Steps between C-alpha positions, in 0.01 A plus 500: 500500500627829353769538765618145442522560125701818553732320741544217250584744220751676723660168596518402133671830413756447778564146379542618140745769608699250707515259204619784276773598747617140533509465121719810475732359766534176304577696183766700684665180625469321166794684348732355762357153444535543121149380432349561159169678455339172401637327811359781713166472323477134595602565861257789542220346291470807277577545132851573378353812336384622842847431641645720226250779577581490870874499436467809280298684767727401787705786645875439473 
């Protein structure tokens, strides 16, 4: 059972990282689409505050 738990945690980490990368890709494309932070929040199902945080962290 320990190996399965470790494998599940590793899979969850990979999935989280993939979701994060996809979110950053959406944020990068959002400028071209002229979407507001609140529109992005609805599309990504995260708060508009989190959108703002991610936009500030994003490399230019």
